[in-house]
BANU-123467 format. One line per 5 residues: number of its first residue (from 1); their letters; for each residue y, z, x of C-alpha. Coordinates in nm, 2 decimals, padded with zeros to 4 digits. Each point is the difference from the previous one (the first is absolute). Example, Ala and Ser with C-alpha at 12.3 -4.5 7.8 and 13.67 -1.06 7.14 Angstrom:
# BANU-123467
1> AS> -00.45 00.78 01.23 ~ 00.34 -00.07 00.14
# end
This chain:
# BANU-123467
1> MATTT> -08.39 03.01 00.25 ~ 00.31 00.09 -00.17 ~ 00.15 -00.23 -00.29 ~ 00.39 -00.05 00.00 ~ 00.19 -00.02 -00.33
6> TTRVI> 00.22 -00.14 -00.14 ~ 00.20 00.08 -00.30 ~ 00.21 -00.20 -00.19 ~ 00.29 00.17 -00.23 ~ 00.09 -00.22 -00.33
11> AAANY> 00.35 00.14 -00.13 ~ 00.24 -00.11 -00.26 ~ 00.40 -00.06 00.10 ~ 00.19 00.18 -00.27 ~ 00.25 -00.09 -00.23
16> SITSS> 00.32 -00.15 00.21 ~ 00.32 00.04 -00.12 ~ 00.27 -00.32 00.16 ~ 00.37 -00.03 00.01 ~ 00.22 -00.28 00.12
21> ATSLF> 00.22 00.28 00.14 ~ -00.30 00.24 00.10 ~ -00.35 00.08 00.08 ~ -00.14 00.37 -00.15 ~ -00.30 00.13 00.15
26> LKKKS> -00.17 00.36 -00.01 ~ -00.21 00.09 00.27 ~ -00.22 00.28 00.06 ~ 00.24 00.33 00.13 ~ 00.00 00.40 -00.02
31> PVALA> 00.04 00.10 -00.32 ~ 00.39 00.09 00.10 ~ 00.01 -00.31 00.13 ~ -00.15 -00.21 -00.28 ~ 00.20 00.19 -00.31
36> LKQRS> 00.34 -00.09 00.23 ~ -00.16 -00.37 00.02 ~ -00.09 -00.01 -00.41 ~ 00.34 00.15 -00.06 ~ 00.19 -00.28 00.18
41> FFHNL> -00.22 -00.28 -00.14 ~ 00.04 00.10 -00.31 ~ 00.38 00.00 00.02 ~ 00.01 -00.31 00.13 ~ -00.26 -00.14 -00.22
46> NTSLS> 00.21 00.12 -00.31 ~ 00.29 -00.20 00.17 ~ -00.18 -00.27 00.10 ~ -00.13 -00.06 -00.33 ~ 00.33 -00.03 -00.16
51> KPSIS> 00.04 -00.36 00.22 ~ -00.16 -00.30 -00.16 ~ -00.11 -00.11 00.37 ~ -00.31 00.25 00.00 ~ -00.34 -00.09 -00.08
56> ITSKR> -00.31 00.25 -00.07 ~ -00.35 -00.20 00.11 ~ -00.32 00.11 -00.01 ~ -00.19 -00.08 00.36 ~ -00.36 00.08 00.00
61> FFTCK> -00.17 -00.16 00.33 ~ -00.34 00.15 00.11 ~ 00.04 00.00 00.37 ~ -00.30 00.10 00.27 ~ 00.18 00.26 00.25
66> AIYKP> -00.24 -00.14 00.25 ~ 00.26 -00.21 00.21 ~ 00.40 00.11 -00.11 ~ 00.14 -00.29 00.27 ~ -00.28 -00.24 00.04
71> QVQIK> 00.09 -00.08 00.39 ~ -00.34 -00.14 00.08 ~ -00.18 -00.25 00.23 ~ -00.18 -00.34 -00.07 ~ -00.32 -00.02 00.12
76> EEGQP> -00.23 -00.30 -00.01 ~ -00.37 00.02 00.06 ~ -00.24 -00.35 00.06 ~ 00.15 -00.35 -00.01 ~ 00.24 -00.10 -00.25
81> ETLDY> -00.17 -00.28 -00.21 ~ -00.34 00.17 00.02 ~ -00.19 00.23 -00.24 ~ 00.04 00.25 00.21 ~ 00.35 00.07 00.04
86> RVFLL> 00.20 00.24 -00.14 ~ 00.36 00.18 00.04 ~ 00.01 00.33 00.00 ~ 00.34 00.21 00.00 ~ 00.01 00.32 00.18
91> DNSGK> 00.22 00.31 -00.03 ~ 00.15 00.12 00.30 ~ -00.28 00.21 00.14 ~ -00.23 -00.28 -00.04 ~ -00.18 00.07 -00.33
96> KVSPW> -00.06 -00.29 -00.25 ~ 00.18 00.06 -00.26 ~ -00.07 -00.23 -00.35 ~ 00.28 -00.24 -00.07 ~ -00.10 00.02 -00.37
101> HDIPL> 00.00 00.39 -00.04 ~ 00.22 00.16 00.32 ~ 00.29 -00.23 00.02 ~ 00.28 00.15 -00.24 ~ 00.07 -00.20 -00.29
106> HLGDG> 00.35 00.11 -00.11 ~ 00.33 00.07 00.25 ~ 00.23 00.06 -00.26 ~ 00.32 -00.20 -00.10 ~ -00.23 -00.29 -00.11
111> VFNFI> -00.12 -00.05 00.33 ~ -00.38 -00.05 00.05 ~ -00.25 -00.02 00.27 ~ -00.20 -00.30 00.00 ~ -00.28 -00.14 00.25
116> VEIPK> -00.06 -00.32 00.11 ~ -00.34 -00.19 -00.08 ~ 00.10 -00.38 00.07 ~ 00.27 -00.07 00.22 ~ 00.25 -00.30 -00.15
121> ETSAK> -00.10 -00.37 00.10 ~ -00.36 00.06 00.02 ~ -00.34 -00.07 -00.21 ~ -00.25 00.30 00.18 ~ -00.05 00.20 -00.36
126> MEVAT> 00.03 00.39 00.15 ~ -00.04 00.27 -00.22 ~ -00.04 00.36 -00.01 ~ -00.41 00.08 00.02 ~ 00.03 00.26 -00.29
131> DEPYT> -00.40 00.06 00.00 ~ 00.01 00.11 00.40 ~ 00.11 00.32 00.14 ~ 00.37 00.04 00.09 ~ 00.05 -00.37 -00.18
136> PIKQD> 00.07 -00.21 00.29 ~ 00.18 -00.33 -00.08 ~ -00.27 -00.29 00.03 ~ -00.06 -00.38 -00.05 ~ -00.14 -00.05 -00.35
141> TKKGK> -00.37 -00.17 -00.03 ~ -00.17 -00.15 -00.27 ~ -00.35 -00.14 00.07 ~ -00.02 00.17 00.37 ~ 00.32 -00.26 00.08
146> LRYYP> 00.32 00.09 00.07 ~ 00.29 -00.09 -00.26 ~ 00.30 -00.19 00.07 ~ 00.24 -00.12 -00.24 ~ 00.04 -00.38 -00.03
151> YNINW> 00.36 00.01 00.13 ~ 00.25 00.26 00.16 ~ 00.15 00.28 -00.22 ~ 00.34 -00.01 00.04 ~ 00.11 00.35 -00.02
156> NYGLL> -00.13 00.33 00.14 ~ -00.30 00.15 -00.22 ~ -00.16 00.33 -00.02 ~ -00.05 00.32 -00.19 ~ 00.20 00.29 -00.11
161> PQTWE> -00.13 00.31 00.13 ~ -00.13 00.29 -00.23 ~ -00.02 -00.26 -00.33 ~ -00.29 -00.14 -00.19 ~ -00.10 -00.23 -00.28
166> DPSFA> -00.23 00.20 -00.22 ~ -00.28 -00.22 -00.12 ~ -00.04 00.20 -00.30 ~ 00.32 -00.01 -00.13 ~ 00.11 -00.30 -00.22
171> NPDVD> 00.37 -00.10 00.03 ~ 00.16 -00.04 -00.33 ~ 00.30 -00.18 00.12 ~ -00.25 -00.25 00.16 ~ -00.24 -00.12 -00.30
176> GSFGD> -00.20 00.36 00.13 ~ -00.11 -00.13 00.30 ~ -00.18 00.24 00.23 ~ 00.10 00.04 00.34 ~ -00.15 -00.14 00.34
181> NDPVD> -00.17 00.32 00.16 ~ 00.27 -00.03 00.29 ~ 00.33 00.11 00.11 ~ 00.28 -00.18 -00.14 ~ 00.12 -00.32 00.21
186> VVEIG> 00.39 -00.04 00.13 ~ 00.16 -00.36 00.14 ~ 00.23 00.09 00.20 ~ 00.32 -00.34 00.01 ~ 00.13 00.11 00.31
191> ESQGK> 00.04 -00.23 00.28 ~ -00.17 00.17 00.29 ~ -00.38 -00.01 00.05 ~ -00.19 00.34 -00.03 ~ -00.30 00.08 00.19
196> IGQVL> -00.34 00.13 -00.15 ~ 00.04 00.37 -00.06 ~ 00.37 00.03 00.06 ~ 00.17 00.24 -00.22 ~ 00.30 -00.12 -00.14
201> KVKPL> 00.26 00.15 -00.22 ~ 00.09 -00.20 -00.35 ~ 00.21 00.00 -00.30 ~ -00.22 -00.14 -00.32 ~ 00.24 -00.26 -00.20
206> GALAM> -00.29 -00.13 -00.25 ~ -00.34 -00.05 -00.10 ~ -00.25 -00.29 -00.11 ~ -00.30 00.07 -00.20 ~ -00.26 -00.17 00.16
211> IDEGE> -00.28 -00.02 -00.22 ~ -00.34 -00.15 00.25 ~ -00.34 -00.02 -00.20 ~ 00.10 00.21 -00.23 ~ 00.13 00.25 00.16
216> LDWKI> 00.37 00.16 00.07 ~ 00.11 -00.10 00.34 ~ 00.40 00.12 00.03 ~ 00.17 -00.10 00.25 ~ 00.34 00.17 00.10
221> IAISL> 00.28 -00.21 00.15 ~ 00.20 00.21 00.28 ~ 00.21 -00.07 00.30 ~ 00.03 00.23 00.33 ~ 00.26 00.20 00.03
226> DDPKA> 00.05 -00.15 00.41 ~ 00.01 -00.39 -00.19 ~ 00.38 -00.07 00.04 ~ 00.02 -00.08 -00.38 ~ -00.16 00.34 -00.11
231> SLVND> 00.36 00.16 -00.09 ~ 00.07 -00.34 -00.17 ~ -00.33 -00.01 -00.28 ~ -00.08 00.33 -00.22 ~ -00.16 -00.19 -00.29
236> VGDVE> -00.22 -00.28 -00.14 ~ 00.34 -00.20 -00.07 ~ 00.19 00.06 00.30 ~ -00.31 -00.20 00.22 ~ 00.06 -00.28 -00.20
241> IHFPG> 00.35 00.00 00.12 ~ -00.08 00.05 00.38 ~ -00.38 -00.14 00.01 ~ 00.04 -00.27 -00.26 ~ -00.33 -00.14 -00.13
246> TLTAI> -00.21 00.27 00.20 ~ -00.10 00.16 -00.36 ~ -00.13 -00.31 -00.11 ~ -00.19 -00.10 00.36 ~ -00.13 00.33 -00.04
251> RDWFR> -00.18 -00.01 -00.32 ~ -00.12 -00.39 00.06 ~ -00.13 00.13 00.35 ~ -00.25 00.26 -00.20 ~ -00.06 -00.22 -00.27
256> DYKIP> -00.10 -00.29 00.17 ~ -00.17 00.14 00.37 ~ -00.37 -00.01 -00.16 ~ 00.04 -00.32 -00.18 ~ -00.15 -00.20 00.34
261> DGKPA> -00.29 00.22 -00.02 ~ -00.06 -00.14 -00.41 ~ 00.06 00.27 -00.11 ~ 00.29 00.02 -00.28 ~ 00.36 00.11 00.00
266> NKFGL> 00.07 00.39 -00.01 ~ 00.21 00.09 -00.28 ~ 00.31 00.24 00.00 ~ 00.12 00.24 -00.30 ~ 00.30 00.11 -00.11
271> GNKAA> 00.14 -00.33 -00.10 ~ -00.11 -00.13 00.32 ~ 00.33 00.07 00.18 ~ 00.06 00.30 00.21 ~ 00.09 00.34 -00.15
276> NKDYA> 00.32 00.17 00.14 ~ 00.03 00.31 00.25 ~ -00.03 00.27 -00.27 ~ -00.34 -00.18 -00.11 ~ -00.16 -00.04 00.35
281> LKVIT> 00.14 00.39 00.06 ~ -00.22 00.09 -00.34 ~ -00.30 -00.18 00.17 ~ -00.01 00.20 00.28 ~ 00.04 00.32 -00.17
286> ETNES> -00.26 -00.06 -00.25 ~ -00.21 -00.11 00.34 ~ 00.06 00.25 00.22 ~ -00.14 00.28 -00.28 ~ -00.32 -00.23 -00.04
291> WAKLM> -00.02 00.05 00.35 ~ 00.05 00.35 00.02 ~ -00.26 00.08 -00.32 ~ -00.24 -00.24 00.25 ~ 00.08 00.27 00.31
296> KRSIP> -00.05 00.29 -00.22 ~ -00.36 -00.15 -00.13 ~ 00.14 -00.02 -00.37 ~ -00.13 -00.34 00.01 ~ -00.28 -00.11 00.13
301> AGELS> 00.03 -00.17 00.35 ~ -00.29 -00.20 00.01 ~ -00.06 -00.19 00.35 ~ 00.40 00.10 00.08 ~ 00.03 00.16 00.32
306> LV> 00.25 00.35 -00.06 ~ -00.01 00.05 00.36
# end
């Protein structure tokens, strides 16, 4: 029987040079065209460097090249709120793809893909099945029973693809806490309710360092680009202005949701406050690099599915 093999390419984005007036890029061309392009590039660069507005930044985001533009379909298998229920993502050919591994993380200009696992104002605890092929979204279980939050979550909740919180890495910023072995979580604060498996473009605004039973479980605060207030919020301080009380509400919700089950409240690092956008981007970069090491088998995968 013939077999089909899917090859993933893991690559690093190069240095980017940005300016308020212009953006400069080098693309692969013929030797003559490349020489002319380079001459123009460095002439413009030398001119631009005299201007105080230019900044040179290094952005290293590892990405899987399986799907450049995630035009995916959502396919449900089984009945909702049953043990067999799964939500798969399909590409344009109808082939199953992994929401964790195959959807690109970084879209450029500070925009990222976010995959909804739990729509706002619902309580079924949905999550990517990291140990199943194609990592579909399923309802979490405990002792064979479906899990629900004790009350609705008030924001869209899900994951950043191509990220991984390494359980072997002790984060020095958060009391040496180790990662929780999952993709990074996102709390999307926009007004619209997403649907399970939906891929949204978001921009990060901040990060909460939740510590759940000793494990570090990052919560990236973000907003969908489609939200009417998206242009108004660009950092954690803007959230307090345009979504007053939201940061406190998110922290308190995740702190207390296990208490009705008789468990202690979760804790938070970084002074019990949300870190700013730059710190959130740092978390995303580091966990993206951890995911790349996982995919390259530089770190043992254990029971995690890399398909």
